[in-house]
N, C-alpha and C positions, 0 to 999 in steps of 0.2 A: 307401904310396896304388898303383897301379899305372898307371891313367889319370886325365888331366885331365878335370874333371867340370865343363862351364860349359854356362850362358842365355847366348845370344845376343840380344837384342829390339828392335824401335822401332818403332813407330808413328807414323806424319803423315798428315797431314791441314789438305791445303790450303787448307780451307776453313776451318779453325782455323788459319792460318800455325802449324802445329805438324809440329817434324821433331826427334822427341827419339831415343836411343837409349837401352838399358838392359844390363849389362852384367854375371852372377852368375856368378863361378868360384872352385874350390877348390885350398888351398894349404896348403902346410907352411909353418908361423912357422917366428920362425928357434931358439925355445923347444920346437919339437919337434911343437906340438900344429897342429891343423888349424884355417886359418884360412877368411875367407866372404868374397871381396873383390868390394864393389858399385859397380861405374860407370855418372852418369847423367850427359846434360846434353841440348844442343841439339845434332843433328849436325852435324861442323866446327869445332868448339869441344869444350879439353879436358874439363868435365867437373867432375863432384865424386867423392869417393872415400871408401868406405868400410869398415871391417875388422872384422867380428863370429870373436871366438877360441871352439873351438870344442872338446871334448877328445877325440873319436874324430871317424874319420870319415866313420859312418856318423848323425851327427847334423850337420854339414855337410850333410851332397851334401842329406839331406831340406827344409836349409834352404834348398838351393839349389832345389828346387822348390815348396817354399810360396812364395819370393818370386819366383819364375818362374810361378804358377799364379795368382797375383793381381794381377801385368803383365800375363797372358792376360786377362783378366777382364776388366782396362778398357782394353782396346783397340792394346794390343804385341803383335809378328806377332812368328815365329820368323827370324831371316835367313838 
């Protein structure tokens, strides 16, 4: 993998008392496959994390784009 691929999003809606972040990035796992790491939660907190594994970089990058696109449809904006 030559470059780091990531998507940083946030959603702030004062009327609903909502301030959330969502970070998706591609990296290498200990065993050589590619991982998509997702972190999300309220801004100012540690949040939660999930890691999904993929056999190749192309599939991992596709997952990042799909996840980011879904979040943008729900009102998240790029940082």
